[in-house]
C-alpha positions as CSV (number, residue, x, y, z in Angstrom):
1,Q,-42.1,-18.4,-14.8
2,Q,-39.9,-16.1,-12.6
3,G,-37.9,-18.0,-9.9
4,T,-37.6,-21.1,-12.1
5,Y,-35.3,-22.4,-14.8
6,S,-35.1,-25.2,-17.3
7,S,-31.8,-26.5,-18.7
8,Q,-31.6,-28.4,-22.0
9,G,-33.0,-31.9,-21.6
10,L,-35.3,-31.1,-18.6
11,S,-38.9,-31.9,-19.1
12,E,-40.2,-29.3,-16.6
13,C,-39.1,-26.1,-14.9
14,K,-37.2,-26.4,-11.6
15,A,-37.4,-23.9,-8.8
16,C,-34.4,-21.8,-8.1
17,P,-32.7,-22.4,-4.7
18,T,-34.1,-20.4,-1.8
19,G,-33.0,-16.8,-2.0
20,Y,-32.3,-16.8,-5.8
21,S,-34.4,-15.7,-8.7
22,S,-34.5,-16.0,-12.5
23,G,-36.0,-14.2,-15.5
24,S,-38.9,-15.7,-17.4
25,G,-37.7,-18.4,-19.9
26,S,-34.3,-18.7,-18.2
27,D,-32.0,-21.7,-18.4
28,H,-30.3,-20.8,-15.0
29,C,-30.9,-18.9,-11.8
30,I,-29.3,-15.6,-11.0
31,C,-26.4,-16.1,-8.6
32,N,-25.0,-13.4,-6.3
33,A,-21.7,-11.7,-7.0
34,G,-18.9,-14.0,-5.9
35,E,-20.9,-17.0,-7.1
36,Y,-21.5,-18.9,-10.4
37,W,-24.2,-21.2,-11.7
38,E,-23.3,-24.9,-12.1
39,N,-25.4,-28.0,-12.4
40,G,-28.6,-26.5,-10.9
41,N,-26.9,-24.6,-8.0
42,C,-25.2,-21.4,-7.2
43,K,-21.7,-22.1,-6.0
44,E,-19.0,-19.9,-4.4
45,C,-16.1,-19.0,-6.6
46,P,-13.0,-20.9,-5.6
47,Q,-10.1,-19.3,-3.9
48,N,-8.1,-17.0,-6.3
49,T,-11.1,-16.4,-8.6
50,Y,-14.0,-13.9,-8.4
51,T,-17.2,-12.6,-10.0
52,E,-18.1,-8.9,-9.8
53,K,-21.6,-9.2,-11.2
54,V,-24.8,-11.0,-10.2
55,G,-25.8,-13.8,-12.7
56,S,-22.3,-15.0,-13.6
57,L,-22.0,-18.4,-15.2
58,S,-18.3,-18.7,-14.4
59,C,-15.6,-17.1,-12.2
60,S,-12.6,-15.2,-13.5
61,K,-9.1,-16.0,-12.4
62,C,-7.4,-13.3,-10.3
63,P,-5.0,-11.2,-12.4
64,H,-1.3,-10.6,-12.1
65,N,-0.4,-12.3,-8.8
66,S,-3.4,-11.0,-6.9
67,I,-5.4,-13.3,-4.6
68,S,-9.0,-13.8,-3.3
69,T,-10.8,-15.9,-0.7
70,R,-13.6,-18.3,-1.6
71,G,-16.8,-16.4,-2.7
72,S,-15.0,-13.2,-3.6
73,T,-16.2,-10.3,-5.7
74,E,-12.7,-8.9,-6.2
75,C,-9.1,-9.8,-5.9
76,T,-6.4,-8.0,-3.8
77,C,-2.7,-8.1,-3.6
78,P,-1.1,-10.3,-0.9
79,A,0.9,-8.8,2.0
80,G,4.2,-7.4,0.7
81,K,2.6,-6.2,-2.5
82,V,0.3,-3.3,-3.6
83,W,-1.9,-2.8,-6.7
84,D,-0.5,-0.5,-9.4
85,V,-3.3,1.2,-11.2
86,E,-1.1,2.2,-14.2
87,T,0.2,-1.4,-14.9
88,S,-2.9,-3.2,-13.5
89,K,-0.8,-5.7,-11.4
90,C,0.5,-6.3,-8.0
91,N,4.0,-4.8,-7.4
92,L,6.4,-5.7,-4.6
93,C,7.0,-3.2,-1.9
94,S,10.5,-1.8,-2.3
95,A,13.3,-2.6,0.2
96,G,12.8,-0.4,3.3
97,T,9.0,-0.5,3.0
98,F,6.3,-3.1,3.8
99,S,2.6,-3.9,3.6
100,A,1.3,-6.0,6.4
101,D,-2.1,-7.0,5.1
102,A,-3.6,-8.3,1.9
103,G,-5.3,-5.5,0.1
104,S,-3.0,-2.7,1.4
105,K,-3.3,0.4,-0.8
106,S,0.3,1.5,-0.2
107,C,3.7,0.4,1.2
108,I,4.7,1.9,4.5
109,P,8.3,3.0,5.2
110,C,10.1,1.0,7.9
111,S,10.6,3.0,11.2
112,T,14.0,4.2,12.4
113,G,16.3,1.3,13.4
114,S,14.5,-1.3,11.1
115,H,14.7,-2.5,7.5
116,S,13.0,-4.8,5.1
117,T,13.8,-6.6,1.8
118,E,11.7,-6.2,-1.3
119,G,8.2,-7.7,-1.0
120,S,8.2,-7.7,2.8
121,S,5.1,-7.9,5.0
122,S,7.0,-6.5,8.0
123,C,10.3,-4.8,9.0
124,T,12.9,-6.2,11.3
125,C,15.2,-4.4,13.7
126,I,18.8,-3.8,12.4
127,S,21.8,-5.0,14.4
128,G,22.2,-3.0,17.7
129,W,18.4,-2.3,17.8
130,Y,15.6,-4.4,19.4
131,R,11.8,-4.5,19.6
132,S,10.1,-5.2,22.9
133,A,7.0,-7.4,23.0
134,N,4.5,-4.6,23.2
135,S,6.2,-2.2,20.8
136,E,5.9,-1.7,17.1
137,S,9.1,0.3,16.7
138,C,12.7,-0.6,17.2
139,K,14.8,0.9,20.0
140,I,18.5,1.2,20.2
141,C,20.2,-1.2,22.6
142,P,21.5,0.6,25.7
143,D,25.2,1.1,26.2
144,L,26.2,-1.3,28.9
145,S,30.0,-0.5,28.9
146,P,31.5,0.4,32.4
147,V,31.4,4.0,33.2
148,N,34.7,5.7,33.7
149,R,34.5,7.2,37.2
150,G,38.1,8.5,37.4
151,G,40.8,7.3,39.7
152,D,42.8,4.1,39.1
153,G,40.0,2.3,37.3
């Protein structure tokens, strides 16, 4: 019967949890993407694993240093890294660039007066430059040396 399942050893069909279905003659219910079937229940995939398809019986480990949150349907690169389609892995942002968020599609160049090391999630101001509380860019420190006004000094 649709909406029920019977695992090996059960003497009767059991109803799928509310919101889930099954095919006729099934030994498990069909879980949503990001979930897997275990011991009569759909469970969320653990952190750093995923399922892309409905009906998965297990979760796949995130590939090549990528990450995921609990119940994910995909993995993303952490901040400081971006996915490289050609190599199918997360690559570090190069020095002088950054990616602030997980899942960033590209590394962003640091603004004038700032720098970063490889794999950075932000840029920092270089010596002689500063960032005010409400600014995203670095500004050069003002010259506070005495002004020569002429005369004896």
